C-alpha atoms as a printed R data frame, in Angstrom:
    type eleno elety resid chain resno       x       y       z
1   ATOM     1    CA   MET     A     1  25.566 -12.319  12.347
2   ATOM     2    CA   SER     A     2  24.823 -15.069  14.831
3   ATOM     3    CA   LEU     A     3  23.154 -18.298  13.792
4   ATOM     4    CA   ASP     A     4  20.151 -17.521  16.018
5   ATOM     5    CA   LEU     A     5  19.686 -14.161  14.300
6   ATOM     6    CA   GLU     A     6  19.966 -15.743  10.840
7   ATOM     7    CA   VAL     A     7  17.291 -18.285  11.768
8   ATOM     8    CA   LEU     A     8  15.020 -15.516  13.080
9   ATOM     9    CA   TYR     A     9  15.471 -13.502   9.875
10  ATOM    10    CA   GLN     A    10  14.715 -16.584   7.751
11  ATOM    11    CA   GLU     A    11  11.546 -17.142   9.783
12  ATOM    12    CA   ILE     A    12  10.432 -13.523   9.251
13  ATOM    13    CA   ILE     A    13  11.004 -13.804   5.493
14  ATOM    14    CA   LEU     A    14   9.168 -17.132   5.289
15  ATOM    15    CA   ASP     A    15   6.267 -15.806   7.359
16  ATOM    16    CA   HIS     A    16   5.790 -12.834   5.006
17  ATOM    17    CA   TYR     A    17   6.162 -15.147   1.991
18  ATOM    18    CA   LYS     A    18   3.677 -17.768   3.193
19  ATOM    19    CA   HIS     A    19   1.258 -15.263   4.770
20  ATOM    20    CA   PRO     A    20   1.713 -12.045   2.775
21  ATOM    21    CA   ARG     A    21   0.167  -8.933   4.240
22  ATOM    22    CA   ASN     A    22  -1.940  -6.676   1.999
23  ATOM    23    CA   PHE     A    23  -2.074  -9.279  -0.784
24  ATOM    24    CA   GLY     A    24  -4.624  -8.899  -3.570
25  ATOM    25    CA   PRO     A    25  -6.196  -5.967  -5.394
26  ATOM    26    CA   LEU     A    26  -7.801  -2.991  -3.706
27  ATOM    27    CA   PRO     A    27 -11.517  -3.382  -3.051
28  ATOM    28    CA   GLU     A    28 -12.211  -0.242  -5.101
29  ATOM    29    CA   GLY     A    29 -10.549   2.796  -6.623
30  ATOM    30    CA   GLY     A    30  -6.904   3.616  -6.880
31  ATOM    31    CA   PHE     A    31  -4.444   2.760  -9.620
32  ATOM    32    CA   SER     A    32  -1.846   0.112 -10.263
33  ATOM    33    CA   VAL     A    33   1.664  -0.316 -11.578
34  ATOM    34    CA   ALA     A    34   3.390  -3.548 -12.619
35  ATOM    35    CA   HIS     A    35   7.071  -4.446 -12.420
36  ATOM    36    CA   GLU     A    36   9.010  -7.522 -13.427
37  ATOM    37    CA   ASN     A    37  12.488  -8.817 -12.684
38  ATOM    38    CA   PRO     A    38  13.628 -10.255 -16.036
39  ATOM    39    CA   PHE     A    39  16.547 -12.091 -14.410
40  ATOM    40    CA   CYS     A    40  14.383 -14.444 -12.371
41  ATOM    41    CA   GLY     A    41  10.833 -13.916 -13.637
42  ATOM    42    CA   ASP     A    42   9.401 -12.304 -10.487
43  ATOM    43    CA   HIS     A    43   6.294 -10.312 -11.383
44  ATOM    44    CA   LEU     A    44   4.580  -7.836  -9.094
45  ATOM    45    CA   GLN     A    45   1.603  -5.518  -9.398
46  ATOM    46    CA   LEU     A    46   1.065  -2.786  -6.819
47  ATOM    47    CA   PHE     A    47  -2.348  -1.275  -6.169
48  ATOM    48    CA   LEU     A    48  -2.357   2.171  -4.578
49  ATOM    49    CA   HIS     A    49  -4.991   4.526  -3.250
50  ATOM    50    CA   LEU     A    50  -3.729   8.045  -2.615
51  ATOM    51    CA   GLU     A    51  -5.828  10.529  -0.690
52  ATOM    52    CA   GLU     A    52  -5.014  13.979   0.688
53  ATOM    53    CA   GLY     A    53  -1.255  13.539   0.327
54  ATOM    54    CA   ARG     A    54  -1.179  10.108   1.975
55  ATOM    55    CA   LEU     A    55  -0.838   6.555   0.789
56  ATOM    56    CA   LYS     A    56  -4.244   5.606   2.159
57  ATOM    57    CA   ASP     A    57  -4.032   1.986   1.022
58  ATOM    58    CA   ILE     A    58  -1.548  -0.249  -0.760
59  ATOM    59    CA   ARG     A    59  -1.816  -3.865  -1.788
60  ATOM    60    CA   PHE     A    60   0.099  -6.147  -4.114
61  ATOM    61    CA   HIS     A    61  -0.333  -9.232  -6.212
62  ATOM    62    CA   GLY     A    62   2.207 -11.311  -8.054
63  ATOM    63    CA   ARG     A    63   4.405 -14.325  -8.132
64  ATOM    64    CA   GLY     A    64   8.029 -14.650  -7.302
65  ATOM    65    CA   CYS     A    65  10.673 -15.889  -4.947
66  ATOM    66    CA   ALA     A    66  10.381 -15.705  -1.177
67  ATOM    67    CA   ILE     A    67  12.564 -12.605  -1.021
68  ATOM    68    CA   SER     A    68  10.590 -10.528  -3.531
69  ATOM    69    CA   MET     A    69   7.203 -11.488  -2.100
70  ATOM    70    CA   ALA     A    70   8.318 -11.036   1.526
71  ATOM    71    CA   SER     A    71   9.853  -7.651   0.732
72  ATOM    72    CA   ALA     A    72   6.603  -6.519  -0.924
73  ATOM    73    CA   SER     A    73   4.601  -7.681   2.087
74  ATOM    74    CA   MET     A    74   6.915  -5.896   4.529
75  ATOM    75    CA   MET     A    75   6.930  -2.754   2.395
76  ATOM    76    CA   THR     A    76   3.140  -2.488   2.290
77  ATOM    77    CA   GLU     A    77   2.968  -2.784   6.071
78  ATOM    78    CA   LYS     A    78   5.618  -0.104   6.515
79  ATOM    79    CA   VAL     A    79   4.233   2.535   4.132
80  ATOM    80    CA   LYS     A    80   0.452   2.119   4.375
81  ATOM    81    CA   GLY     A    81  -1.208   5.254   5.727
82  ATOM    82    CA   GLN     A    82   1.987   7.335   5.599
83  ATOM    83    CA   PRO     A    83   2.300  10.795   4.013
84  ATOM    84    CA   ILE     A    84   3.647  10.530   0.450
85  ATOM    85    CA   SER     A    85   6.768  12.521   1.387
86  ATOM    86    CA   GLU     A    86   7.537  10.018   4.168
87  ATOM    87    CA   VAL     A    87   6.936   7.072   1.837
88  ATOM    88    CA   GLN     A    88   9.345   8.571  -0.700
89  ATOM    89    CA   ARG     A    89  11.983   8.999   2.023
90  ATOM    90    CA   GLN     A    90  11.509   5.395   3.149
91  ATOM    91    CA   ILE     A    91  11.879   4.168  -0.440
92  ATOM    92    CA   GLU     A    92  15.158   6.030  -0.923
93  ATOM    93    CA   ASP     A    93  16.457   4.935   2.491
94  ATOM    94    CA   PHE     A    94  15.699   1.265   1.836
95  ATOM    95    CA   LEU     A    95  17.206   1.320  -1.673
96  ATOM    96    CA   ALA     A    96  20.348   3.050  -0.337
97  ATOM    97    CA   PHE     A    97  20.536   0.477   2.466
98  ATOM    98    CA   MET     A    98  20.363  -2.380  -0.038
99  ATOM    99    CA   ARG     A    99  23.183  -0.759  -2.080
100 ATOM   100    CA   HIS     A   100  25.370  -0.458   1.085
101 ATOM   101    CA   GLU     A   101  25.140   3.347   0.819
102 ATOM   102    CA   LYS     A   102  23.297   3.871   4.096
103 ATOM   103    CA   GLU     A   103  22.879   2.062   7.379
104 ATOM   104    CA   LEU     A   104  19.498   1.979   9.087
105 ATOM   105    CA   SER     A   105  18.663   1.012  12.641
106 ATOM   106    CA   GLU     A   106  16.537  -2.022  13.441
107 ATOM   107    CA   GLU     A   107  13.910   0.392  14.743
108 ATOM   108    CA   GLU     A   108  13.801   2.232  11.401
109 ATOM   109    CA   MET     A   109  13.598  -1.005   9.443
110 ATOM   110    CA   GLY     A   110  11.179  -3.132  11.437
111 ATOM   111    CA   ASP     A   111  10.777  -6.560   9.787
112 ATOM   112    CA   LEU     A   112  12.798  -5.314   6.793
113 ATOM   113    CA   VAL     A   113  15.924  -5.897   8.886
114 ATOM   114    CA   ALA     A   114  15.496  -9.570   7.932
115 ATOM   115    CA   LEU     A   115  16.593  -8.646   4.404
116 ATOM   116    CA   GLN     A   116  19.986  -7.250   5.409
117 ATOM   117    CA   GLY     A   117  21.769 -10.513   4.551
118 ATOM   118    CA   VAL     A   118  20.472 -10.243   0.983
119 ATOM   119    CA   ARG     A   119  22.796  -7.275   0.414
120 ATOM   120    CA   GLN     A   120  25.687  -9.734   0.006
121 ATOM   121    CA   PHE     A   121  24.102 -11.165  -3.152
122 ATOM   122    CA   PRO     A   122  23.642  -8.546  -5.906
123 ATOM   123    CA   VAL     A   123  21.264 -10.704  -7.956
124 ATOM   124    CA   ARG     A   124  19.036 -11.179  -4.902
125 ATOM   125    CA   VAL     A   125  19.069  -7.431  -4.182
126 ATOM   126    CA   LYS     A   126  17.003  -7.049  -7.361
127 ATOM   127    CA   CYS     A   127  14.427  -9.385  -5.800
128 ATOM   128    CA   ALA     A   128  14.325  -7.446  -2.533
129 ATOM   129    CA   THR     A   129  13.986  -4.080  -4.279
130 ATOM   130    CA   LEU     A   130  11.407  -5.023  -6.939
131 ATOM   131    CA   ALA     A   131   8.391  -3.762  -4.973
132 ATOM   132    CA   TRP     A   132  10.255  -0.669  -3.794
133 ATOM   133    CA   ASN     A   133  11.206   0.299  -7.351
134 ATOM   134    CA   ALA     A   134   7.607  -0.254  -8.453
135 ATOM   135    CA   LEU     A   135   6.365   2.000  -5.654
136 ATOM   136    CA   ARG     A   136   8.932   4.668  -6.526
137 ATOM   137    CA   GLU     A   137   7.783   4.584 -10.148
138 ATOM   138    CA   ALA     A   138   4.121   4.774  -9.139
139 ATOM   139    CA   LEU     A   139   4.682   7.806  -6.923
140 ATOM   140    CA   THR     A   140   6.802   9.690  -9.460
141 ATOM   141    CA   SER     A   141   4.677   8.930 -12.519
142 ATOM   142    CA   GLY     A   142   1.902  11.113 -13.808
143 ATOM   143    CA   ALA     A   143  -0.508   8.337 -12.892
144 ATOM   144    CA   ALA     A   144   0.147   8.887  -9.197
145 ATOM   145    CA   GLU     A   145  -0.691  12.568  -9.413
146 ATOM   146    CA   GLY     A   146  -3.897  12.094 -11.341
147 ATOM   147    CA   GLU     A   147  -4.624   8.488 -10.477
148 ATOM   148    CA   THR     A   148  -5.526   7.953 -14.128
149 ATOM   149    CA   GLU     A   149  -4.566   4.275 -14.426
150 ATOM   150    CA   HIS     A   150  -7.483   2.877 -12.487
151 ATOM   151    CA   CYS     A   151  -7.484  -0.647 -11.176
152 ATOM   152    CA   PRO     A   152  -9.659  -3.008 -13.177
153 ATOM   153    CA   SER     A   153 -12.742  -4.233 -11.382
């Protein structure tokens, strides 16, 4: 990877870290799921609103390193408004990409391409995948089907 590309990727990560998209709880409704990375102390809570088979809205709150917070910000931008089946595919694709099991094009990844260098550092992969694992859990849990774990007001 060229130095110019590395600098660009660092800028994308820092932009999402300093100015996270979709940060904070949902205005109303939905449910939440929390995840933590015990190795570094990153903590993340996702807030989801599912409607008619789509992820109508998604937001997050938490504290953590630049990689975990930037990845959460990028993820929410990528999956918001998508059909649940598409979101689930994107989750599996991104997790496989981070494990070196699948290659994705820059077009498929969008800003997430900035995280490709993280794959070289297994401990940091846990940071980059924290939000994605939380979203996977939320969509496969009983709470997602019934939206029974409502967000506190």
